[in-house]
N, C-alpha and C positions, 0 to 999 in steps of 0.2 A: 490512575490519572482523573481528574476531574473536569472531564469536558465530554462533550458529546461527540460522536462521530457524526461527520456528513453522510446523511443518506436522503435517497427519495422516496416518498411515502407511496409511489406509484409502483416500486419494485416489489415482488413478492417477498415472502419472509424468509424463503432461502436465498434470494439474491442479497437481500440486507444481510443477513448472516455471512455471505461470503465476501460482501466489501468489506465488514467488519472485520473480518479475518485479514484479509488485506493489510489493512491500515495498523492491526495487532502486528502483523509480521514486520512493517516498516518501524514500529515502536521497538521491537526485539531487537531490530537490525542496530539501533542506536543504544537500546541499555545492556544488552548481553550478547549480540550477535545472533546470527540467523543462518541457516543453510541455504546456500545461492539457490539450489533447484526448488527448495519449499518456497520461497519468496517468488521467485520467477511462476511457479504454478499459481500462486494465491493473484499476482499481477496478471497473468494470461486470464483467471476467471474473471477478474475485475472488469477489464477490458471487454469480454462477452457482454457484461452488464452495462457497462459504460463504454461504448464504442466511439463516440464523439468525443476529440481531441478537447474542444471547447468544453464540454461538461467535464471531462477529465481534469482539466487545468482548475476549473472551478470547485471541484470538490476535494482536489488535493491542494488548491490554495487555502480553502477552508480549514482543512486538516492541519496545515503547518501553522496557521494563524492560530489555531486553537493548542495545540502541542508542541509547536516548535522544530517539529521533524519534517525533513523535506522528502516527500515520496519522488519527485523529481530525480533529486541527486541519488537517493537510493537506488532507483532502477537504472540511472545511468551506469553506476557502479556493478550492479548485477551484471547488465549487458557486457561491460569490459571483462568480467572476470570468467574462469572456467568451472564447469560442471563439477559438483563436489565441493567446491571452495566454501568457507564461511565467509558472512559479509557480517562486517563490524565497521559501523559509522563512527568518524571521531567529533 
């Protein structure tokens, strides 16, 4: 993909890497499918870094604008599915 991930330069290097991993899991959900638990764990780590709902909406909105992939719809599906299932966005 030819776009940049939305990040906050006040985050540590580890936090930036973890946020990018979350967005990569969302991409995988659209492109190939991803294990539900892997994606949920990446989202939980993302929420540790970005606890604010407003900031989450801003970052996920920027990501969707650049990539066309909705983090919101992906996480909504993750929460509806059972452990061990594969998530594949249509």
